[in-house]
C-alpha positions as CSV (number, residue, x, y, z in Angstrom):
1,X,291.6,33.8,-77.4
2,X,288.6,36.0,-78.4
3,X,290.1,38.9,-76.6
4,X,293.4,38.4,-78.5
5,X,291.6,38.3,-81.8
6,X,289.6,41.4,-80.9
7,X,292.9,43.3,-80.0
8,X,294.5,42.3,-83.3
9,X,291.5,43.5,-85.3
10,X,291.4,46.8,-83.4
11,X,295.1,47.3,-84.0
12,X,294.7,46.5,-87.7
13,X,291.9,49.1,-88.1
14,X,294.0,51.7,-86.3
15,X,297.0,51.1,-88.6
16,X,295.1,51.4,-91.8
17,X,294.4,55.0,-91.0
18,X,294.3,56.6,-94.4
19,X,290.6,56.1,-95.0
20,X,287.6,54.4,-93.5
21,X,284.3,53.3,-94.8
22,X,281.3,54.7,-93.1
23,X,278.4,52.2,-93.1
24,X,276.0,54.9,-92.1
25,X,276.9,57.3,-94.8
26,X,278.1,54.8,-97.4
27,X,281.1,56.7,-98.5
28,X,284.9,56.9,-98.2
29,X,286.0,59.6,-95.7
30,X,289.4,61.3,-95.7
31,X,290.9,61.2,-92.3
32,X,293.9,63.4,-92.9
33,X,296.6,60.7,-93.1
34,X,297.6,61.5,-96.7
35,X,300.4,64.1,-97.0
36,X,300.2,66.4,-100.0
37,X,303.6,68.0,-99.4
38,X,305.7,66.1,-101.9
39,X,303.2,66.5,-104.7
40,X,302.9,70.3,-103.9
41,X,306.7,70.7,-104.1
42,X,306.9,68.7,-107.3
43,X,304.0,70.1,-109.2
44,X,303.8,73.8,-108.5
45,X,305.6,76.2,-110.9
46,X,309.0,77.6,-109.9
47,X,307.3,80.9,-109.9
48,X,305.6,79.8,-106.6
49,X,307.6,79.9,-103.4
50,X,306.9,76.9,-101.2
51,X,307.7,76.4,-97.5
52,X,306.3,74.6,-94.5
53,X,305.7,75.6,-90.9
54,X,304.5,73.8,-87.8
55,X,304.7,70.2,-86.6
56,X,302.4,67.2,-87.1
57,X,298.8,67.8,-87.8
58,X,299.4,71.6,-87.3
59,X,302.0,71.7,-90.1
60,X,301.0,74.0,-92.9
61,X,302.3,74.5,-96.5
62,X,302.8,78.2,-97.3
63,X,302.5,79.1,-101.0
64,X,303.5,82.5,-102.3
65,X,303.0,83.9,-105.8
66,X,302.5,87.1,-107.7
67,X,299.3,85.7,-109.3
68,X,300.3,86.3,-112.9
69,X,300.0,83.6,-115.5
70,X,302.9,82.3,-117.4
71,X,300.7,81.7,-120.5
72,X,299.2,83.9,-123.2
73,X,296.1,86.1,-122.5
74,X,294.8,89.3,-124.0
75,X,295.0,90.8,-120.5
76,X,298.8,91.1,-120.9
77,X,298.0,93.9,-123.2
78,X,298.7,94.5,-126.9
79,X,302.4,94.4,-127.7
80,X,303.3,92.1,-124.8
81,X,305.1,88.9,-125.8
82,X,302.4,86.8,-124.2
83,X,299.5,88.7,-125.8
84,X,296.9,86.8,-127.7
85,X,293.4,87.8,-129.0
86,X,290.2,87.1,-127.1
87,X,288.0,84.1,-128.2
88,X,285.6,85.1,-131.0
89,X,282.9,87.4,-129.7
90,X,284.7,88.1,-126.4
91,X,286.1,91.4,-125.2
92,X,287.7,92.8,-122.0
93,X,285.6,93.7,-119.0
94,X,285.9,97.1,-117.3
95,X,289.1,95.8,-115.8
96,X,291.3,95.7,-118.9
97,X,294.6,94.9,-117.2
98,X,296.1,92.7,-114.6
99,X,298.9,93.4,-112.0
100,X,301.3,91.5,-109.8
101,X,299.8,90.5,-106.4
102,X,301.3,89.3,-103.2
103,X,299.4,86.1,-102.6
104,X,300.0,83.9,-99.6
105,X,298.0,80.7,-99.3
106,X,298.4,78.4,-96.2
107,X,297.0,74.9,-96.5
108,X,297.3,71.8,-94.3
109,X,299.9,69.2,-95.2
110,X,297.4,66.5,-94.3
111,X,294.0,67.7,-95.4
112,X,290.9,66.1,-93.8
113,X,287.2,66.3,-94.1
114,X,285.6,69.1,-92.1
115,X,282.9,68.2,-89.6
116,X,281.0,71.3,-90.7
117,X,281.2,72.3,-94.4
118,X,281.8,76.0,-95.3
119,X,280.6,77.6,-98.5
120,X,283.2,79.0,-100.8
121,X,282.9,82.7,-101.0
122,X,283.8,85.5,-103.5
123,X,287.5,85.8,-104.1
124,X,290.4,83.4,-103.9
125,X,289.3,79.8,-103.0
126,X,292.5,78.2,-104.2
127,X,295.7,78.4,-106.3
128,X,296.5,76.9,-109.6
129,X,299.9,75.3,-110.1
130,X,301.2,78.4,-111.9
131,X,300.3,80.6,-108.9
132,X,297.1,82.1,-110.4
133,X,294.1,82.4,-108.1
134,X,291.1,80.0,-108.5
135,X,287.6,81.5,-108.0
136,X,284.2,79.8,-107.7
137,X,281.2,80.1,-109.9
138,X,280.1,83.5,-108.5
139,X,280.8,87.1,-109.5
140,X,280.6,90.5,-107.9
141,X,277.4,90.8,-105.8
142,X,277.6,87.1,-105.2
143,X,275.6,86.3,-108.2
144,X,276.1,83.3,-110.6
145,X,278.3,83.9,-113.6
146,X,276.2,85.1,-116.5
147,X,276.6,85.2,-120.3
148,X,277.9,88.8,-120.2
149,X,280.6,87.9,-117.7
150,X,281.6,84.8,-119.6
151,X,282.1,87.0,-122.7
152,X,285.0,88.7,-120.8
153,X,286.9,85.4,-120.3
154,X,290.0,84.7,-122.2
155,X,290.9,81.2,-123.5
156,X,291.7,80.1,-120.0
157,X,288.3,81.0,-118.5
158,X,289.8,83.9,-116.7
159,X,289.8,87.7,-116.3
160,X,290.9,90.3,-113.8
161,X,289.0,91.9,-110.9
162,X,288.7,95.6,-110.2
163,X,291.8,95.0,-108.1
164,X,293.5,93.8,-111.3
165,X,294.1,90.3,-109.9
166,X,293.8,87.8,-112.7
167,X,291.9,84.6,-111.8
168,X,290.4,81.4,-113.2
169,X,286.7,80.5,-112.9
170,X,286.7,77.6,-115.3
171,X,288.8,75.1,-117.2
172,X,290.6,76.4,-120.2
173,X,293.3,76.1,-122.9
174,X,296.3,76.5,-120.6
175,X,295.0,74.6,-117.5
176,X,292.8,71.6,-118.4
177,X,290.7,70.7,-121.4
178,X,288.6,67.5,-121.0
179,X,291.4,65.6,-119.2
180,X,292.6,64.4,-115.8
181,X,295.3,67.1,-115.3
182,X,296.1,68.4,-111.8
183,X,295.0,72.0,-111.9
184,X,295.9,73.2,-108.4
185,X,294.9,73.0,-104.7
186,X,292.0,74.6,-102.9
187,X,292.3,76.4,-99.6
188,X,291.4,73.2,-97.7
189,X,294.4,71.5,-99.1
190,X,292.6,69.1,-101.4
191,X,293.7,68.9,-105.0
192,X,291.5,69.8,-108.0
193,X,291.7,68.0,-111.3
194,X,290.2,68.3,-114.7
195,X,286.9,66.8,-115.7
196,X,288.2,63.2,-116.1
197,X,289.6,60.6,-113.7
198,X,292.9,58.9,-114.4
199,X,290.8,56.1,-116.0
200,X,289.7,58.5,-118.7
201,X,286.1,58.4,-117.3
202,X,284.0,61.2,-116.0
203,X,283.5,60.4,-112.3
204,X,280.4,60.6,-110.2
205,X,281.0,63.5,-107.8
206,X,279.5,64.3,-104.4
207,X,277.8,67.5,-103.4
208,X,281.1,69.2,-103.0
209,X,282.3,68.4,-106.5
210,X,284.8,65.7,-105.5
211,X,285.2,62.1,-104.5
212,X,287.8,59.7,-102.9
213,X,290.0,57.6,-105.2
214,X,293.5,57.3,-106.7
215,X,295.0,59.9,-109.0
216,X,298.2,59.9,-111.0
217,X,299.8,62.0,-108.1
218,X,298.2,60.1,-105.3
219,X,298.0,56.5,-106.5
220,X,297.0,55.2,-103.0
221,X,294.0,57.5,-103.0
222,X,293.0,60.9,-101.7
223,X,289.8,63.0,-101.7
224,X,290.0,65.3,-104.7
225,X,287.9,67.7,-106.6
226,X,287.1,67.7,-110.3
227,X,286.0,70.5,-112.6
228,X,282.3,70.2,-113.4
229,X,281.4,68.2,-116.4
230,X,278.5,70.5,-117.2
231,X,278.9,72.8,-120.2
232,X,278.1,76.0,-118.4
233,X,275.4,78.0,-120.2
234,X,276.5,76.1,-123.3
235,X,279.5,78.4,-123.4
236,X,282.2,75.7,-123.7
237,X,283.5,76.6,-120.3
238,X,283.4,74.2,-117.3
239,X,283.2,75.6,-113.8
240,X,286.2,74.7,-111.6
241,X,284.4,74.8,-108.2
242,X,281.0,75.6,-106.8
243,X,279.5,75.1,-103.4
244,X,281.2,74.2,-100.1
245,X,284.7,73.1,-99.3
246,X,285.1,69.4,-98.3
247,X,287.8,70.3,-95.8
248,X,288.6,73.2,-93.5
249,X,289.9,76.2,-95.5
250,X,293.2,77.7,-94.8
251,X,294.2,81.4,-95.0
252,X,294.6,83.2,-98.3
253,X,295.9,86.8,-98.1
254,X,297.0,89.3,-100.7
């Protein structure tokens, strides 16, 4: 009888699958049993091409975009239908314009925690729902964003690089403002949300800027990132992502 009970318990634990609680670490761990495919297809803008390739755990979602925003920004240039002025006291950086890119981001359909965490680097670390690239809290030379750099941001916490690729560093008027909106997905396949949880509260985050729990898009729970709730340099901007990925990053080419 004891052997039968033991077998039933073992089978039950195997079937649960989606997450497990680690007594040693005291945290919920993502095991890669939550598929993001349906949400990705439903939430990304029509400007982003979506396809899948591979089978099982090796299946990948392939996202392609031109990297240009569908919203207003002064970086469209005066005279453009989507032009708007900079925030008060802000001005363009040396890169005054943006151009179409050929972004291709490949992410796992079932993202899982990485056994070894990798630091995010300069450049594209994810893609917003409109196809615009997401960057971390660093700038050229791999230094932290400073007040001078912040003064080149538009209302979306964005600006272009020397390669004229427009990108977000922070939350902003057209992505997320003190809310629980889905902003996009990082290269490891995990979603990133605004500063609040679906409960309207500001969640306690781990060292990677995320936590496990339900969201409007994943009601049964998934590991997900949140924008920082720290008013960066008292600028009114809130960093989207700093530090390491929680999962294993996929490829991002341009």
